[in-house]
N, C-alpha and C positions, 0 to 999 in steps of 0.2 A: 541642349549640347550636350555631346557626349563626355561623360567625365572619365578619365584615365589615372588609377593611383598608381605611384612610386613606378610611372614611367612604363609599367606591365599589366594592370587588369581595369579592362576597358567594360564599365557598368552597362549594361542593356536594358534591364526592367528592375523594379521593387519584387521582392516575392512577397515579403513579410511584413508588418509592423508592429512592435509591440510598445510595452512602458518605457523599455529601457534599451530597445534597440531595434534593429532592422536589418532586413537580408535581401541581397540582392542577387540575379542572376548575373554574371560576370564573364567574360573570354580572358583566358589566361593568355596574353599575346606571345609569352614564351614557348608555350607548347600549341597553341592553340585549338583550345578543349575548352567547354564552358564548365564552371567551376560556381560556386556557391559562395558570397561573404557576406559577414556578418559583423556589423561595426555595433558598438557598445556606445549607446547615447549618455556621455558621462554625465552631461547637463540635468540628467531624468534621473540618474542612477542615485537610490535613495542614501545607499554610504558607501564605504569603500569595498564590502562586501561583493557589491556586484561587479568588482572588477578582478575580486577572487575569483568567484566563480567563472569569470570569462577566461584566465588565465588558466583556470584546471581543467576547462574543457579543452582549451586548445593542449596543454602536456597531456590528458587523456588520449584524445586523437591519436597525438603523434605515437602513442604507445600500443593502439590497438590497430587490426591486421584483421578483418571478416567482410564479407562482399555484402552483410546487409547491416553495418554499420559505415557510416561517411569516412573514406580516409582522408588523413589530414595532407595540407599543403604549404599553408604557410602562414605564418602571425606577424605582425608589426605594430607598431602606433607610429603616428607623428604629428606635426603640429597642425591645426586647421586654424579656421577663422576663430573659431569659440573656443580654442585649448586644445589637447591632445586627443587626438583621435584612437581609437583602438579598436583593430581588424584583426578577422579569423577568418581564413580562405581553406576550406574543405571540398569534396566530390559534390558535385552536385547531385541530388537525388530527386528523379524526375518522378511526377505522378503526384497523389493528391493526400493528406494527411485524413486520417480515420474519422475525424472532428468533423471535417466539411460533410463526410458519406452520411455519419449520423443526423445531421442539422437538414441535409436533404431529404431523409427519410429511407433511407439505403441502407437497412438492417440485415444483418446476418442470418443466414439459416443454421440449422444446429451444424448440419455438416462443415459448412462456409467457417463458421466459430470453431469448429474440432480441429479443420486445417491449419488454421490461423494460429490455436495453441499449440500446437505442433511446431509451426514453425518458429515462435519466437521463443519456445524453450529451448530452442538449439542455438538462439542469440546467447541466453541467458546462460547454457552450459558453455561457451566459450568465456563468457564474463568471469564465470564461478569457478572454472578452472586454471583461470592464472593467476599467478602468485605473486602479491598476495589477491585473492580473488577480488574485481570488482562491483559494486552495486552502482545500479543507475541511480535509484530513488526517484524516480521523476517517469514512471510508465506509465503514459496514459494517450485517449486517441489521437491528440494532438502531435503527439511526438512520435507517432508512427507513420510511416509514409507506406501508401499503397502503391506501389509502382506500375506500370501501365503491363507487363509481362503477369502480374497476378503475384509477386513474389511482397516480400513488405522488408522495410527497414526502419531501426530504430535507430533517432536522431535526438538532437539536447543530451549534450554530455557534462552540461554544466552543474549539475547536480552530484557528478560520479563522486563514489568517497571508493579508497584503499580500505579492504576491512582493518589493515593493521597500522595504518597511516591517519587515527584521529589527529583532527587540529587542536594543537594544544590551547588549553583557556575555554574547550567548548566550540562544539561543531555548530557549521552552519547550516541551519534549517531551510531543508531542500524539499519540496514537493507541490502535492496538490491534494488540497483535502477532500474527502472522499475516496482516493486513489491509495490515500498513504495506509502504512496498517499501524495498530493501535500502538505497538512498540515504537515504531518511526515518528510519531507524533510526542513519544515522549524524548525524542531524541536519540534513539538508540536502535538505527536501523541496521537488519543484519541481512544476509543471501535471501533468507524466505521473504523477507518485506518485498523484495521484488516479486516474487511469487503473489502475495497479495494483490498489488497494484496491476499484475496483467491479469486476474482473475478475474478482481473490479473494471479492469477496460472490457473483458469478454463479456461478462453481463451486459453492460452498458450497450455493445455493439449488439447483443441477442433483444434486448427488451428496450433499446430506445430509451432508459432512464437512465440518468447518472447517478452513482451509487449516494450520492446524499440526498438523492429525494427518494430513494428505497427506505421501506420501514425494516424495525432490526429487532430483531427477538435474543434477548441474553448476547448483546455486541457483534450479533450476525446477521448479516444483511438476508432479507428475504425476498427470493427473486422467482422460484417455482411457480409462482400463480399468475405470473405475467408473461410469459412463453411456457407451451408446452417444449418440454425436457427431457430426454429419454431419463430415467431414473440414475444409472450409474453414471452417466457426464455431470446431472447434476450436484450427485454428491460428491464428483471428482473436483468440481469447482467450490462447492462448501470445505472440503478439505482445504483448497488453498485457500478460501476467505476464513480459516480459522482465526478468532481471536487473538488465541496464545499462539505464538511462533513455533514453540515445541510441539504444537499438535500437526503443524502443517507438513508436507513433505520437506525434508530440512535441504533440500535442492534441487537444481530448473532439473540434472539429471535424472534424480529419481524420479519426478514427474513425468520425465519423457519417454521414461522406460516401461510406464506403467501406460501412458498412450499408444507406446509402440506396441502394446500388446493384440490392439485391435485396430482394423484400417477404419472401423465407423465408431460413430458415438452410442450407437445401439449396442456395440459388443462390450461394452465395459459393462462389467456386474460387479456389486458389491461384493459379493464374494470374490472377484477378481482382485479387487481394493484392497479386501483385507488383508492386514500382515505386512504392507508395502512400508515399512520406516516404522515400524512401531518403537516409540519412545517407552511404553511402559509393559511391561511384561504381563502376559495373561489378557490384555485386551486389543479387541479389533480394531481397525480402521472407525467403523460403525460408533463402535463404543467409544474411543476417544472422543469425535467430535461432540460424545454427549457427555463427556466429564467436565462437572460442574468447575469454573471459575471459582476463587475467592468471591469477586463481586455476585456470582452465581447465588454463594451459599445464602452471605448476608440477606438476599433478596428472596429468600423464600420463605414466605410463611408459615411453613410448617415447624420450623426452626421456631421462631418468635411466638409459636402455637407454645411449645415447649416452655419458653421462660413463661410464660402467662400462667402456665398450670403449674411452675415449680414455684412460682413468686404468690398464686394464689394459695397453693396448698402450703407453703411457708407461713404466710398468714393467717391462716386459721388454727395450725400447732402453734404459733406464737402467744396467737388470742387465747387458745383453751388451757396452755400451761401458765398463764399469767390469770387467767379465773380460777384456776383449780391448784395451783403449787405456791406454796408458799413462801418457797425461797425469791422467786421472782416475779411477787406482785410491784415491786416498786416499780415507780413509773420510770426509772433510767433504763430496768430492764425492759419494760412494756415498749420503749422509743425503739430500743436496739433489736428486740423478737419481731415487732410488730412492724416498725417505722421503714428500714430496710426491704422486708418482702413487699411491702405497700410499693416502696419506690420499683423495687423490679417488676413489680406488678405492670405498674403503670408505663415504663419503658417498653415492657412486650409487648400492650397495645398499642402504641403507638407504633413501634417495630412492626406490628403485625399489619397495621394499617398502609403504611407507608408501603408494606411488600404485595399488600394485595392490589396495591392500585396500579402496581409495575406489571 
């Protein structure tokens, strides 16, 4: 039975179904063109935040105008048999999402990944050049559609955030584990957070391994051993994946300009990347990628060894002073001069064992 909503939208087929919503291909009877309609399944919504995100996507699409972003058509809600029904109508993006491609084992070559990055960075350039800049916050393979003509479209703007329009009382956590930058996990998404998500998506398309399946070293995803990649291109991805936002490219335009310097990934060189958007004077990009974070410093066994050495020296010195110096032979002084250094030494040993295991 053909269902027609509000005497205008004729539902043809279901395109996808999730925990809180479903998407259909429909025909707009007013314009006689195919569109997509998303319905929020209110009965399955975990809380009212689901409605907030649904309405946020409608508001975002209404204000965006880019060929790689689905255009807004309409939004409405109406009474149904099971209560209120919420709908968002947008341009129908034909093609398949990249998660389907990965699941089918059709991975990207290095050149395909390079071209993909160039195209997606242009979409992010558009979003970040808006006033205020727009952060997507949920870039991942399932939210990118490969069109029949080979181009790509970015969809699902339910998690979009205007950088100067934070939600009062705390922002809604939106994103997918593995693709989210560290600062995003802490609730502070910035434009460079989308660059991290895009790079994590690119690595997934190259290797077939989701970010959460990759090993990490000092909070950095390790992927070079899984797929032969040109050193310059691998270094470019590593900078986008830097755990500290300040070390990444600070904008999509900055990253896009670097890629524009070479038509192929093999043409990217570390020398060419050095100096692009440095945040600390006197350091090249290669040095920036190796600047240790506070966590890295704490996990360094060499620092623990220094603490052990100082604690041991202080213990020996305190013991000698207690034995050969009249004025500190009292037990109280001995407890202070020897007890504290011994405690520091023990802490240093535990610290060293923990850091060494890491």
